[in-house]
N, C-alpha and C positions, 0 to 999 in steps of 0.2 A: 206414819213414822218412816223418816228418812234411811234406809240401807245405812250402815256401817261405811260400805266400800264406796258410796256414794260424798260420803263427806270423807274420806279418806283419800279422794280423788280430787276434791274441791281443795282440799290443804295441801295437796304437790301441788295440784297449779297456784294456788296464790303464792305458794313460799317460793315456788322456782321464777314466776314473775317477780316479785319482791328483791331474788339476788340477782336475776337480770336485770333489773332499772339500777340498782345501787353497783352495778359492776357497768353498765353503759354510763349513767352520770361522773362515776370516776375517772372511768377511759378517756369519755368523750369531752367532759366539761373541766375546767378550768377551778376546780377545789379549792385549791391555796390562795387562789385570790377572793373567791366568790363565797362567803359565808353560809348564804341559802343555799347554794347548793351541796356543801358538806354537810352541811343540817340534815337536806333531805335525803343525802346518799346514808347516812348513818341511822334516819330513823328507817329507810328500808332495811339497812342490813339487820337493824334491831328485828324486825318483823318476821323476818327470813330465819333467825335464829328461834324467833318461837314459836314460827312454822317446824320448823326440825324437830322441836320437843314436843309440837304438837304430834307431827307424824310417828315419834316414839312412841309416845302413849299410846295411840289409837293402834299401833303394832304391836303393841302389849297386850291391850284389850282383847284384841283378836285371837293371839292364843288360847 
């Protein structure tokens, strides 16, 4: 069985990577004209939010 801290660290890394990727797309891309970039940035932002909720849940379980 995988230890809880390994799952938490993986969740943190994936959440941070998704949030950073969404931020980079919005900052460096032209999301006003490109619908595809906007859709990808929105999905990555949603993944980051789900990851934040997962981290909160993992912290609640570990207490």
